[in-house]
The first five atom37 places (N, CA, C, CB, O) and aatype in JSON, in Angstrom:
{
  "aatype": [12, 15, 3, 15, 9, 15, 10, 15, 14, 1, 7, 6, 5, 1, 1, 3, 5, 12, 1, 16, 10, 10, 19, 7, 0, 19, 1, 5, 1, 1, 1, 1, 1, 10, 8, 1, 1, 10, 0, 19, 0, 0, 10, 10, 10, 7, 7, 0, 16, 17, 10, 4, 17, 14, 0, 16, 14, 7, 12, 14, 16, 1, 15, 16, 16, 2, 19, 0, 15, 0, 11, 14, 14, 0, 14, 6, 19, 5, 10, 10, 7, 2, 3, 14, 16, 19, 10, 0, 1, 4, 16, 19, 0, 0, 1, 14, 16, 15, 19, 5, 13, 10, 3, 3, 3, 16, 10, 19, 19, 5, 10, 1, 8, 0, 7, 1, 8, 0, 0, 10, 0, 1, 15, 0, 3, 1, 13, 19, 10, 15, 7, 3, 0, 0, 3, 3, 17, 16, 0, 6, 14],
  "atom_mask": [
    [1, 1, 1, 1, 1],
    [1, 1, 1, 1, 1],
    [1, 1, 1, 1, 1],
    [1, 1, 1, 1, 1],
    [1, 1, 1, 1, 1],
    [1, 1, 1, 1, 1],
    [1, 1, 1, 1, 1],
    [1, 1, 1, 1, 1],
    [1, 1, 1, 1, 1],
    [1, 1, 1, 1, 1],
    [1, 1, 1, 0, 1],
    [1, 1, 1, 1, 1],
    [1, 1, 1, 1, 1],
    [1, 1, 1, 1, 1],
    [1, 1, 1, 1, 1],
    [1, 1, 1, 1, 1],
    [1, 1, 1, 1, 1],
    [1, 1, 1, 1, 1],
    [1, 1, 1, 1, 1],
    [1, 1, 1, 1, 1],
    [1, 1, 1, 1, 1],
    [1, 1, 1, 1, 1],
    [1, 1, 1, 1, 1],
    [1, 1, 1, 0, 1],
    [1, 1, 1, 1, 1],
    [1, 1, 1, 1, 1],
    [1, 1, 1, 1, 1],
    [1, 1, 1, 1, 1],
    [1, 1, 1, 1, 1],
    [1, 1, 1, 1, 1],
    [1, 1, 1, 1, 1],
    [1, 1, 1, 1, 1],
    [1, 1, 1, 1, 1],
    [1, 1, 1, 1, 1],
    [1, 1, 1, 1, 1],
    [1, 1, 1, 1, 1],
    [1, 1, 1, 1, 1],
    [1, 1, 1, 1, 1],
    [1, 1, 1, 1, 1],
    [1, 1, 1, 1, 1],
    [1, 1, 1, 1, 1],
    [1, 1, 1, 1, 1],
    [1, 1, 1, 1, 1],
    [1, 1, 1, 1, 1],
    [1, 1, 1, 1, 1],
    [1, 1, 1, 0, 1],
    [1, 1, 1, 0, 1],
    [1, 1, 1, 1, 1],
    [1, 1, 1, 1, 1],
    [1, 1, 1, 1, 1],
    [1, 1, 1, 1, 1],
    [1, 1, 1, 1, 1],
    [1, 1, 1, 1, 1],
    [1, 1, 1, 1, 1],
    [1, 1, 1, 1, 1],
    [1, 1, 1, 1, 1],
    [1, 1, 1, 1, 1],
    [1, 1, 1, 0, 1],
    [1, 1, 1, 1, 1],
    [1, 1, 1, 1, 1],
    [1, 1, 1, 1, 1],
    [1, 1, 1, 1, 1],
    [1, 1, 1, 1, 1],
    [1, 1, 1, 1, 1],
    [1, 1, 1, 1, 1],
    [1, 1, 1, 1, 1],
    [1, 1, 1, 1, 1],
    [1, 1, 1, 1, 1],
    [1, 1, 1, 1, 1],
    [1, 1, 1, 1, 1],
    [1, 1, 1, 1, 1],
    [1, 1, 1, 1, 1],
    [1, 1, 1, 1, 1],
    [1, 1, 1, 1, 1],
    [1, 1, 1, 1, 1],
    [1, 1, 1, 1, 1],
    [1, 1, 1, 1, 1],
    [1, 1, 1, 1, 1],
    [1, 1, 1, 1, 1],
    [1, 1, 1, 1, 1],
    [1, 1, 1, 0, 1],
    [1, 1, 1, 1, 1],
    [1, 1, 1, 1, 1],
    [1, 1, 1, 1, 1],
    [1, 1, 1, 1, 1],
    [1, 1, 1, 1, 1],
    [1, 1, 1, 1, 1],
    [1, 1, 1, 1, 1],
    [1, 1, 1, 1, 1],
    [1, 1, 1, 1, 1],
    [1, 1, 1, 1, 1],
    [1, 1, 1, 1, 1],
    [1, 1, 1, 1, 1],
    [1, 1, 1, 1, 1],
    [1, 1, 1, 1, 1],
    [1, 1, 1, 1, 1],
    [1, 1, 1, 1, 1],
    [1, 1, 1, 1, 1],
    [1, 1, 1, 1, 1],
    [1, 1, 1, 1, 1],
    [1, 1, 1, 1, 1],
    [1, 1, 1, 1, 1],
    [1, 1, 1, 1, 1],
    [1, 1, 1, 1, 1],
    [1, 1, 1, 1, 1],
    [1, 1, 1, 1, 1],
    [1, 1, 1, 1, 1],
    [1, 1, 1, 1, 1],
    [1, 1, 1, 1, 1],
    [1, 1, 1, 1, 1],
    [1, 1, 1, 1, 1],
    [1, 1, 1, 1, 1],
    [1, 1, 1, 1, 1],
    [1, 1, 1, 1, 1],
    [1, 1, 1, 0, 1],
    [1, 1, 1, 1, 1],
    [1, 1, 1, 1, 1],
    [1, 1, 1, 1, 1],
    [1, 1, 1, 1, 1],
    [1, 1, 1, 1, 1],
    [1, 1, 1, 1, 1],
    [1, 1, 1, 1, 1],
    [1, 1, 1, 1, 1],
    [1, 1, 1, 1, 1],
    [1, 1, 1, 1, 1],
    [1, 1, 1, 1, 1],
    [1, 1, 1, 1, 1],
    [1, 1, 1, 1, 1],
    [1, 1, 1, 1, 1],
    [1, 1, 1, 1, 1],
    [1, 1, 1, 0, 1],
    [1, 1, 1, 1, 1],
    [1, 1, 1, 1, 1],
    [1, 1, 1, 1, 1],
    [1, 1, 1, 1, 1],
    [1, 1, 1, 1, 1],
    [1, 1, 1, 1, 1],
    [1, 1, 1, 1, 1],
    [1, 1, 1, 1, 1],
    [1, 1, 1, 1, 1],
    [1, 1, 1, 1, 1]
  ],
  "atom_positions": [
    [[0.84, -1.18, 0.01], [0.0, 0.0, 0.0], [0.88, 1.23, 0.0], [-0.96, 0.01, 1.21], [1.99, 1.25, 0.53]],
    [[0.35, 2.21, -0.6], [1.14, 3.45, -0.61], [0.69, 4.31, 0.56], [0.98, 4.22, -1.95], [-0.47, 4.29, 0.98]],
    [[1.62, 5.05, 1.05], [1.31, 5.92, 2.18], [0.65, 7.23, 1.73], [2.58, 6.22, 2.95], [0.19, 8.01, 2.57]],
    [[0.6, 7.47, 0.43], [0.04, 8.72, -0.06], [-1.48, 8.76, 0.08], [0.43, 8.93, -1.5], [-2.09, 9.83, 0.04]],
    [[-2.09, 7.58, 0.25], [-3.55, 7.55, 0.4], [-3.86, 7.72, 1.88], [-4.17, 6.21, -0.15], [-3.37, 6.97, 2.73]],
    [[-4.65, 8.68, 2.16], [-5.04, 8.89, 3.55], [-6.49, 8.46, 3.71], [-4.84, 10.39, 3.99], [-7.36, 8.77, 2.89]],
    [[-6.71, 7.73, 4.81], [-8.06, 7.24, 5.1], [-8.58, 7.94, 6.35], [-8.07, 5.69, 5.28], [-7.83, 8.43, 7.19]],
    [[-9.86, 7.96, 6.41], [-10.48, 8.49, 7.62], [-10.29, 7.46, 8.74], [-12.0, 8.81, 7.39], [-9.94, 6.32, 8.46]],
    [[-10.5, 7.85, 9.99], [-10.37, 6.88, 11.08], [-11.3, 5.68, 10.9], [-10.66, 7.56, 12.41], [-10.93, 4.55, 11.21]],
    [[-12.48, 5.93, 10.41], [-13.41, 4.8, 10.17], [-12.89, 3.93, 9.02], [-14.85, 5.33, 9.84], [-13.02, 2.7, 9.09]],
    [[-12.3, 4.51, 7.99], [-11.73, 3.75, 6.88], [-10.56, 2.9, 7.35], [0.0, 0.0, 0.0], [-10.43, 1.75, 6.93]],
    [[-9.7, 3.45, 8.22], [-8.56, 2.68, 8.76], [-9.06, 1.51, 9.62], [-7.63, 3.59, 9.59], [-8.5, 0.41, 9.58]],
    [[-10.1, 1.77, 10.38], [-10.67, 0.72, 11.22], [-11.23, -0.4, 10.33], [-11.78, 1.3, 12.14], [-11.05, -1.58, 10.64]],
    [[-11.92, -0.03, 9.25], [-12.48, -1.04, 8.35], [-11.37, -1.81, 7.64], [-13.4, -0.37, 7.31], [-11.48, -3.02, 7.46]],
    [[-10.3, -1.1, 7.25], [-9.16, -1.78, 6.62], [-8.54, -2.8, 7.58], [-8.1, -0.76, 6.17], [-8.18, -3.9, 7.15]],
    [[-8.39, -2.44, 8.86], [-7.83, -3.38, 9.83], [-8.73, -4.59, 10.04], [-7.59, -2.69, 11.16], [-8.25, -5.71, 10.2]],
    [[-10.06, -4.36, 10.03], [-11.0, -5.48, 10.17], [-10.89, -6.41, 8.95], [-12.45, -4.96, 10.32], [-10.9, -7.63, 9.09]],
    [[-10.8, -5.82, 7.76], [-10.69, -6.64, 6.54], [-9.39, -7.42, 6.55], [-10.78, -5.75, 5.27], [-9.37, -8.59, 6.14]],
    [[-8.3, -6.8, 7.0], [-7.02, -7.51, 7.07], [-7.1, -8.69, 8.03], [-5.89, -6.55, 7.51], [-6.59, -9.77, 7.72]],
    [[-7.73, -8.49, 9.19], [-7.89, -9.57, 10.17], [-8.71, -10.72, 9.58], [-8.57, -9.05, 11.45], [-8.34, -11.88, 9.72]],
    [[-9.82, -10.39, 8.9], [-10.65, -11.42, 8.28], [-9.89, -12.14, 7.17], [-11.95, -10.8, 7.73], [-10.0, -13.36, 7.04]],
    [[-9.14, -11.41, 6.38], [-8.39, -12.0, 5.28], [-7.3, -12.95, 5.79], [-7.76, -10.89, 4.42], [-7.13, -14.05, 5.27]],
    [[-6.57, -12.5, 6.8], [-5.52, -13.36, 7.37], [-6.13, -14.64, 7.96], [-4.72, -12.59, 8.46], [-5.56, -15.72, 7.8]],
    [[-7.27, -14.53, 8.65], [-7.94, -15.7, 9.19], [-8.39, -16.66, 8.11], [0.0, 0.0, 0.0], [-8.26, -17.87, 8.25]],
    [[-8.93, -16.12, 7.0], [-9.38, -16.96, 5.89], [-8.2, -17.67, 5.23], [-10.13, -16.12, 4.86], [-8.31, -18.84, 4.87]],
    [[-7.09, -16.96, 5.07], [-5.9, -17.58, 4.46], [-5.36, -18.7, 5.34], [-4.79, -16.51, 4.22], [-4.99, -19.77, 4.85]],
    [[-5.32, -18.47, 6.63], [-4.82, -19.52, 7.56], [-5.74, -20.73, 7.55], [-4.7, -18.96, 9.0], [-5.26, -21.86, 7.56]],
    [[-7.06, -20.5, 7.52], [-8.01, -21.61, 7.51], [-7.86, -22.42, 6.22], [-9.46, -21.09, 7.66], [-7.88, -23.65, 6.25]],
    [[-7.71, -21.72, 5.1], [-7.55, -22.42, 3.83], [-6.25, -23.23, 3.83], [-7.57, -21.43, 2.65], [-6.22, -24.35, 3.33]],
    [[-5.17, -22.67, 4.39], [-3.9, -23.38, 4.47], [-4.04, -24.64, 5.32], [-2.8, -22.46, 5.04], [-3.51, -25.69, 4.97]],
    [[-4.75, -24.53, 6.45], [-4.96, -25.69, 7.31], [-5.76, -26.79, 6.59], [-5.69, -25.27, 8.59], [-5.43, -27.97, 6.69]],
    [[-6.82, -26.36, 5.85], [-7.61, -27.35, 5.13], [-6.78, -28.06, 4.08], [-8.81, -26.68, 4.47], [-6.88, -29.28, 3.92]],
    [[-5.94, -27.31, 3.35], [-5.07, -27.94, 2.35], [-4.12, -28.92, 2.99], [-4.28, -26.89, 1.56], [-3.92, -30.03, 2.49]],
    [[-3.54, -28.52, 4.11], [-2.59, -29.38, 4.81], [-3.27, -30.67, 5.28], [-1.97, -28.64, 6.02], [-2.72, -31.76, 5.11]],
    [[-4.46, -30.53, 5.87], [-5.19, -31.72, 6.34], [-5.56, -32.63, 5.17], [-6.46, -31.3, 7.12], [-5.47, -33.85, 5.27]],
    [[-5.97, -32.03, 4.08], [-6.33, -32.83, 2.9], [-5.11, -33.57, 2.37], [-6.94, -31.93, 1.79], [-5.2, -34.76, 2.04]],
    [[-3.98, -32.89, 2.29], [-2.76, -33.55, 1.78], [-2.29, -34.65, 2.71], [-1.64, -32.52, 1.6], [-1.85, -35.7, 2.26]],
    [[-2.39, -34.41, 4.02], [-2.0, -35.45, 4.98], [-2.91, -36.66, 4.89], [-2.02, -34.89, 6.4], [-2.44, -37.8, 4.99]],
    [[-4.2, -36.45, 4.7], [-5.15, -37.56, 4.58], [-4.86, -38.38, 3.34], [-6.59, -37.05, 4.55], [-4.88, -39.61, 3.38]],
    [[-4.6, -37.7, 2.2], [-4.29, -38.43, 0.97], [-2.98, -39.2, 1.13], [-4.19, -37.45, -0.24], [-2.88, -40.35, 0.7]],
    [[-1.97, -38.58, 1.76], [-0.69, -39.28, 1.96], [-0.87, -40.5, 2.86], [0.35, -38.32, 2.58], [-0.28, -41.55, 2.61]],
    [[-1.68, -40.36, 3.92], [-1.92, -41.51, 4.81], [-2.66, -42.62, 4.09], [-2.71, -41.07, 6.05], [-2.34, -43.8, 4.28]],
    [[-3.63, -42.27, 3.27], [-4.35, -43.3, 2.51], [-3.42, -44.0, 1.51], [-5.54, -42.69, 1.78], [-3.48, -45.22, 1.38]],
    [[-2.59, -43.24, 0.82], [-1.65, -43.85, -0.12], [-0.65, -44.74, 0.59], [-0.91, -42.78, -0.91], [-0.35, -45.84, 0.13]],
    [[-0.13, -44.28, 1.72], [0.83, -45.08, 2.47], [0.16, -46.35, 3.01], [1.42, -44.27, 3.63], [0.75, -47.43, 2.95]],
    [[-1.05, -46.21, 3.54], [-1.77, -47.38, 4.05], [-2.07, -48.37, 2.93], [0.0, 0.0, 0.0], [-1.92, -49.58, 3.12]],
    [[-2.49, -47.88, 1.79], [-2.77, -48.78, 0.66], [-1.53, -49.5, 0.18], [0.0, 0.0, 0.0], [-1.57, -50.69, -0.11]],
    [[-0.41, -48.76, 0.08], [0.84, -49.39, -0.35], [1.31, -50.43, 0.67], [1.94, -48.32, -0.56], [1.8, -51.49, 0.3]],
    [[1.15, -50.12, 1.92], [1.54, -51.08, 2.97], [0.67, -52.32, 2.89], [1.42, -50.43, 4.38], [1.17, -53.44, 3.0]],
    [[-0.61, -52.13, 2.69], [-1.53, -53.25, 2.63], [-1.21, -54.14, 1.44], [-2.98, -52.77, 2.57], [-1.27, -55.36, 1.54]],
    [[-0.87, -53.53, 0.29], [-0.55, -54.31, -0.9], [0.78, -55.05, -0.76], [-0.5, -53.4, -2.11], [0.93, -56.16, -1.27]],
    [[1.73, -54.43, -0.08], [3.07, -55.04, 0.03], [3.22, -55.96, 1.23], [4.12, -53.96, 0.09], [4.21, -56.69, 1.33]],
    [[2.28, -55.95, 2.14], [2.39, -56.75, 3.35], [2.28, -58.23, 3.0], [1.31, -56.34, 4.39], [1.33, -58.63, 2.32]],
    [[3.23, -59.06, 3.47], [3.14, -60.49, 3.16], [2.02, -61.14, 3.95], [4.47, -61.21, 3.45], [1.63, -60.67, 5.01]],
    [[1.51, -62.23, 3.4], [0.45, -62.97, 4.09], [1.02, -63.57, 5.37], [-0.15, -64.08, 3.19], [2.11, -64.13, 5.36]],
    [[0.3, -63.45, 6.44], [0.75, -63.98, 7.72], [0.62, -65.5, 7.71], [-0.07, -63.36, 8.89], [-0.44, -66.02, 7.37]],
    [[1.69, -66.23, 8.07], [1.62, -67.69, 8.01], [0.63, -68.26, 9.03], [2.99, -68.28, 8.24], [0.15, -69.38, 8.83]],
    [[0.31, -67.57, 10.09], [-0.59, -68.1, 11.09], [-2.05, -67.87, 10.78], [0.0, 0.0, 0.0], [-2.92, -68.3, 11.53]],
    [[-2.34, -67.2, 9.67], [-3.72, -66.91, 9.32], [-4.41, -68.2, 8.87], [-3.8, -65.82, 8.2], [-3.82, -68.99, 8.12]],
    [[-5.63, -68.43, 9.31], [-6.34, -69.64, 8.87], [-6.68, -69.54, 7.38], [-7.62, -69.85, 9.7], [-7.1, -68.5, 6.88]],
    [[-6.5, -70.63, 6.73], [-6.86, -70.7, 5.31], [-8.1, -71.56, 5.15], [-5.68, -71.27, 4.48], [-8.46, -72.33, 6.04]],
    [[-8.71, -71.43, 4.04], [-9.92, -72.21, 3.76], [-9.51, -73.65, 3.49], [-10.71, -71.62, 2.55], [-8.72, -73.91, 2.59]],
    [[-10.04, -74.59, 4.24], [-9.69, -75.99, 4.05], [-10.9, -76.75, 3.53], [-9.16, -76.62, 5.36], [-12.05, -76.37, 3.75]],
    [[-10.59, -77.85, 2.86], [-11.66, -78.67, 2.31], [-12.07, -79.77, 3.27], [-11.24, -79.27, 0.98], [-13.07, -80.45, 3.03]],
    [[-11.3, -79.97, 4.35], [-11.65, -81.02, 5.3], [-12.74, -80.53, 6.23], [-10.43, -81.48, 6.12], [-12.9, -79.32, 6.43]],
    [[-13.48, -81.45, 6.78], [-14.55, -81.12, 7.72], [-13.93, -80.81, 9.07], [-15.58, -82.28, 7.84], [-13.29, -81.67, 9.68]],
    [[-14.1, -79.6, 9.53], [-13.5, -79.17, 10.79], [-14.15, -79.89, 11.96], [-13.63, -77.66, 10.96], [-13.47, -80.15, 12.96]],
    [[-15.42, -80.22, 11.87], [-16.12, -80.87, 12.97], [-15.6, -82.28, 13.2], [-17.61, -80.9, 12.7], [-15.7, -82.79, 14.32]],
    [[-15.05, -82.91, 12.18], [-14.56, -84.29, 12.35], [-13.14, -84.34, 12.86], [-14.65, -85.05, 11.05], [-12.65, -85.42, 13.23]],
    [[-12.44, -83.2, 12.88], [-11.06, -83.19, 13.35], [-11.02, -83.42, 14.86], [-10.36, -81.86, 12.99], [-11.83, -82.87, 15.61]],
    [[-10.07, -84.26, 15.28], [-9.95, -84.61, 16.71], [-9.1, -83.55, 17.41], [-9.31, -86.05, 16.88], [-7.98, -83.26, 16.98]],
    [[-9.62, -82.96, 18.5], [-8.83, -81.97, 19.22], [-7.65, -82.64, 19.93], [-9.7, -81.21, 20.23], [-7.74, -83.81, 20.3]],
    [[-6.56, -81.91, 20.12], [-5.41, -82.51, 20.8], [-5.74, -82.8, 22.26], [-4.18, -81.58, 20.71], [-6.47, -82.05, 22.92]],
    [[-5.18, -83.88, 22.75], [-5.41, -84.27, 24.14], [-4.61, -83.36, 25.06], [-5.03, -85.76, 24.38], [-3.48, -83.02, 24.75]],
    [[-5.19, -82.96, 26.19], [-4.44, -82.12, 27.13], [-3.3, -82.91, 27.78], [-5.38, -81.57, 28.21], [-3.42, -84.1, 28.03]],
    [[-2.19, -82.22, 28.04], [-1.04, -82.85, 28.65], [-1.15, -82.74, 30.16], [0.29, -82.22, 28.15], [-1.37, -81.65, 30.69]],
    [[-1.0, -83.86, 30.86], [-1.13, -83.9, 32.3], [0.2, -84.36, 32.88], [-2.3, -84.82, 32.75], [0.77, -85.36, 32.43]],
    [[0.68, -83.62, 33.89], [1.93, -84.01, 34.55], [1.67, -84.02, 36.05], [3.11, -83.03, 34.18], [1.18, -83.03, 36.6]],
    [[2.0, -85.12, 36.71], [1.8, -85.25, 38.15], [3.03, -84.71, 38.88], [1.53, -86.72, 38.53], [4.17, -85.02, 38.53]],
    [[2.78, -83.92, 39.89], [3.86, -83.37, 40.69], [3.88, -84.08, 42.04], [3.7, -81.84, 40.87], [2.83, -84.3, 42.65]],
    [[5.05, -84.42, 42.49], [5.17, -85.12, 43.77], [5.57, -84.17, 44.88], [0.0, 0.0, 0.0], [5.85, -83.0, 44.62]],
    [[5.6, -84.66, 46.09], [6.02, -83.86, 47.24], [7.52, -83.93, 47.38], [5.33, -84.36, 48.54], [8.13, -84.98, 47.15]],
    [[8.11, -82.84, 47.74], [9.55, -82.77, 47.98], [9.76, -82.43, 49.45], [10.25, -81.71, 47.04], [9.52, -81.29, 49.85]],
    [[10.2, -83.39, 50.27], [10.34, -83.11, 51.7], [11.5, -82.17, 52.03], [10.53, -84.4, 52.45], [11.56, -81.65, 53.14]],
    [[12.4, -81.93, 51.11], [13.55, -81.08, 51.41], [13.27, -79.6, 51.13], [14.75, -81.53, 50.62], [14.14, -78.76, 51.35]],
    [[12.09, -79.27, 50.65], [11.8, -77.87, 50.32], [11.86, -76.99, 51.56], [10.41, -77.74, 49.67], [12.46, -75.91, 51.52]],
    [[11.27, -77.42, 52.64], [11.25, -76.61, 53.85], [12.65, -76.44, 54.44], [10.33, -77.23, 54.88], [12.99, -75.38, 54.96]],
    [[13.46, -77.48, 54.35], [14.82, -77.4, 54.88], [15.66, -76.41, 54.07], [15.48, -78.78, 54.87], [16.54, -75.76, 54.63]],
    [[15.4, -76.29, 52.78], [16.15, -75.35, 51.94], [15.7, -73.91, 52.17], [15.97, -75.72, 50.48], [16.45, -72.99, 51.84]],
    [[14.53, -73.69, 52.73], [14.01, -72.34, 52.91], [14.26, -71.79, 54.31], [12.54, -72.32, 52.62], [13.96, -70.62, 54.56]],
    [[14.78, -72.56, 55.22], [15.0, -72.07, 56.58], [16.27, -71.24, 56.66], [15.07, -73.25, 57.57], [17.19, -71.44, 55.86]],
    [[16.31, -70.33, 57.6], [17.48, -69.51, 57.82], [18.42, -70.27, 58.76], [17.09, -68.11, 58.4], [18.01, -70.72, 59.83]],
    [[19.67, -70.41, 58.34], [20.61, -71.21, 59.13], [21.12, -70.46, 60.35], [21.78, -71.63, 58.26], [21.23, -71.06, 61.42]],
    [[21.43, -69.18, 60.22], [22.02, -68.44, 61.33], [20.92, -67.74, 62.14], [23.05, -67.41, 60.82], [20.22, -66.87, 61.62]],
    [[20.79, -68.13, 63.37], [19.84, -67.48, 64.27], [20.58, -67.03, 65.53], [18.67, -68.44, 64.64], [21.41, -67.77, 66.05]],
    [[20.31, -65.85, 66.0], [21.01, -65.4, 67.21], [20.57, -66.23, 68.41], [20.76, -63.9, 67.47], [19.38, -66.51, 68.59]],
    [[21.54, -66.59, 69.23], [21.22, -67.39, 70.42], [20.81, -66.51, 71.58], [22.43, -68.26, 70.82], [19.98, -66.89, 72.41]],
    [[21.4, -65.32, 71.64], [21.01, -64.41, 72.71], [21.22, -62.97, 72.26], [21.81, -64.7, 74.01], [21.98, -62.7, 71.33]],
    [[20.54, -62.08, 72.93], [20.63, -60.67, 72.61], [21.09, -59.94, 73.85], [19.28, -60.1, 72.09], [20.54, -60.14, 74.93]],
    [[22.09, -59.09, 73.7], [22.58, -58.3, 74.82], [22.36, -56.83, 74.5], [24.07, -58.59, 75.11], [22.63, -56.38, 73.38]],
    [[21.88, -56.1, 75.46], [21.73, -54.66, 75.31], [22.9, -54.0, 76.02], [20.36, -54.16, 75.88], [23.13, -54.23, 77.21]],
    [[23.65, -53.18, 75.28], [24.86, -52.54, 75.82], [24.69, -51.02, 75.73], [26.13, -53.01, 75.04], [24.04, -50.49, 74.83]],
    [[25.31, -50.34, 76.69], [25.33, -48.88, 76.56], [26.45, -48.51, 75.59], [25.53, -48.18, 77.95], [27.21, -49.38, 75.15]],
    [[26.56, -47.24, 75.26], [27.5, -46.81, 74.24], [28.95, -47.13, 74.58], [27.36, -45.34, 74.01], [29.69, -47.66, 73.75]],
    [[29.35, -46.81, 75.78], [30.75, -47.03, 76.17], [31.1, -48.5, 76.18], [31.02, -46.42, 77.55], [32.17, -48.88, 75.71]],
    [[30.2, -49.36, 76.7], [30.47, -50.81, 76.73], [30.54, -51.36, 75.32], [29.38, -51.54, 77.54], [31.35, -52.24, 75.05]],
    [[29.71, -50.87, 74.42], [29.74, -51.32, 73.04], [31.09, -51.03, 72.4], [28.63, -50.67, 72.24], [31.66, -51.88, 71.72]],
    [[31.59, -49.83, 72.6], [32.87, -49.46, 72.01], [34.0, -50.3, 72.61], [33.15, -47.96, 72.23], [34.9, -50.72, 71.88]],
    [[33.95, -50.56, 73.93], [34.97, -51.38, 74.57], [34.91, -52.82, 74.04], [34.79, -51.37, 76.1], [35.96, -53.4, 73.75]],
    [[33.73, -53.39, 73.92], [33.58, -54.76, 73.42], [34.09, -54.87, 71.98], [32.1, -55.2, 73.5], [34.73, -55.86, 71.62]],
    [[33.81, -53.89, 71.18], [34.28, -53.93, 69.8], [35.8, -53.81, 69.75], [33.64, -52.82, 68.99], [36.44, -54.47, 68.93]],
    [[36.37, -52.99, 70.6], [37.81, -52.86, 70.63], [38.47, -54.18, 71.05], [38.23, -51.73, 71.57], [39.52, -54.54, 70.52]],
    [[37.86, -54.9, 72.02], [38.39, -56.21, 72.44], [38.26, -57.24, 71.33], [37.66, -56.72, 73.7], [39.06, -58.17, 71.26]],
    [[37.28, -57.09, 70.46], [37.08, -58.02, 69.36], [37.97, -57.69, 68.17], [35.63, -58.02, 68.92], [37.92, -58.38, 67.15]],
    [[38.8, -56.64, 68.29], [39.7, -56.28, 67.2], [39.07, -55.32, 66.2], [0.0, 0.0, 0.0], [39.63, -55.09, 65.13]],
    [[37.94, -54.78, 66.53], [37.28, -53.8, 65.66], [37.43, -52.43, 66.29], [35.76, -54.15, 65.44], [36.85, -52.15, 67.34]],
    [[38.2, -51.6, 65.66], [38.37, -50.25, 66.17], [37.22, -49.43, 65.64], [39.76, -49.64, 65.74], [37.17, -49.07, 64.46]],
    [[36.31, -49.14, 66.51], [35.05, -48.53, 66.08], [34.86, -47.17, 66.72], [33.87, -49.42, 66.41], [35.47, -46.84, 67.73]],
    [[34.01, -46.43, 66.09], [33.59, -45.15, 66.65], [32.08, -45.08, 66.56], [34.27, -43.95, 65.92], [31.48, -45.62, 65.63]],
    [[31.49, -44.41, 67.51], [30.05, -44.26, 67.55], [29.73, -42.79, 67.31], [29.45, -44.76, 68.91], [30.16, -41.92, 68.06]],
    [[28.97, -42.54, 66.26], [28.62, -41.17, 65.92], [27.17, -40.91, 66.26], [28.89, -40.88, 64.42], [26.29, -41.69, 65.9]],
    [[26.93, -39.81, 66.95], [25.56, -39.44, 67.31], [25.15, -38.28, 66.43], [25.43, -39.08, 68.83], [25.89, -37.31, 66.26]],
    [[23.95, -38.39, 65.88], [23.42, -37.32, 65.04], [21.93, -37.21, 65.34], [23.68, -37.59, 63.5], [21.14, -38.08, 64.94]],
    [[21.55, -36.17, 66.03], [20.15, -35.94, 66.42], [19.64, -37.16, 67.18], [19.26, -35.66, 65.18], [20.09, -37.4, 68.3]],
    [[18.74, -37.92, 66.63], [18.18, -39.07, 67.34], [18.71, -40.39, 66.79], [16.65, -39.06, 67.25], [18.13, -41.44, 67.05]],
    [[19.81, -40.36, 66.04], [20.38, -41.57, 65.45], [21.78, -41.84, 65.99], [20.42, -41.47, 63.93], [22.51, -40.92, 66.34]],
    [[22.12, -43.12, 66.05], [23.46, -43.54, 66.42], [23.99, -44.41, 65.31], [23.47, -44.3, 67.77], [23.33, -45.35, 64.89]],
    [[25.2, -44.1, 64.81], [25.77, -44.82, 63.69], [27.16, -45.29, 64.07], [25.8, -43.94, 62.43], [27.97, -44.51, 64.58]],
    [[27.44, -46.58, 63.81], [28.77, -47.14, 64.02], [29.6, -46.89, 62.79], [28.7, -48.64, 64.34], [29.09, -46.82, 61.68]],
    [[30.92, -46.75, 63.0], [31.79, -46.58, 61.84], [31.82, -47.88, 61.05], [33.23, -46.16, 62.27], [31.47, -48.94, 61.56]],
    [[32.24, -47.79, 59.81], [32.2, -48.94, 58.9], [33.1, -50.08, 59.35], [0.0, 0.0, 0.0], [32.83, -51.23, 59.0]],
    [[34.16, -49.8, 60.12], [35.06, -50.87, 60.56], [34.4, -51.76, 61.59], [36.33, -50.29, 61.13], [34.84, -52.9, 61.77]],
    [[33.39, -51.29, 62.26], [32.8, -52.06, 63.36], [31.79, -53.08, 62.87], [32.15, -51.14, 64.35], [31.65, -54.13, 63.49]],
    [[31.1, -52.8, 61.82], [30.02, -53.68, 61.37], [30.54, -54.66, 60.34], [28.86, -52.87, 60.79], [31.41, -54.34, 59.53]],
    [[29.99, -55.87, 60.38], [30.32, -56.88, 59.36], [29.62, -56.51, 58.07], [29.9, -58.31, 59.82], [28.53, -55.95, 58.07]],
    [[30.27, -56.83, 56.96], [29.63, -56.62, 55.67], [28.68, -57.79, 55.43], [30.7, -56.49, 54.51], [29.11, -58.9, 55.1]],
    [[27.41, -57.55, 55.6], [26.44, -58.64, 55.51], [26.23, -59.11, 54.1], [25.12, -58.21, 56.1], [25.62, -60.15, 53.88]],
    [[26.73, -58.34, 53.11], [26.59, -58.78, 51.73], [27.75, -59.67, 51.29], [26.49, -57.58, 50.8], [27.69, -60.3, 50.24]],
    [[28.81, -59.72, 52.12], [29.97, -60.53, 51.75], [29.7, -62.01, 52.02], [31.22, -60.07, 52.53], [28.95, -62.36, 52.93]],
    [[30.29, -62.85, 51.23], [30.15, -64.29, 51.4], [31.03, -64.73, 52.56], [30.53, -65.05, 50.09], [32.12, -64.19, 52.74]],
    [[30.59, -65.69, 53.35], [31.42, -66.15, 54.51], [32.61, -66.93, 54.06], [30.6, -67.01, 55.47], [33.41, -67.38, 54.89]]
  ]
}
């Protein structure tokens, strides 16, 4: 547009309304074209896939034999026996024989006598032994 044309305020307002309507119509037409092209592409791709897809070997085919006269396969039955050693394999072998409650100082002294140089750390309401004091329970005996 040239700037030499001057419009009244109402003319400028109408021009802006027409521009808004025109831009909306162009966008809607572009969307419709895009959707139409995508639908055609999907149909072509689906048709090509359907034509090129190999026949599935597991699909039933038309047979000339009488299906009602075919003998169904017999179910397989296997008898399970009792195994008396199952419970023995599931029991825990190591059980504590006694439990002693020790105060902090006695615990540290007992660990030192056992060859474990340990430290006891207090943090708020928790007590933690140093790593040297505890056995690694994940290690194999």
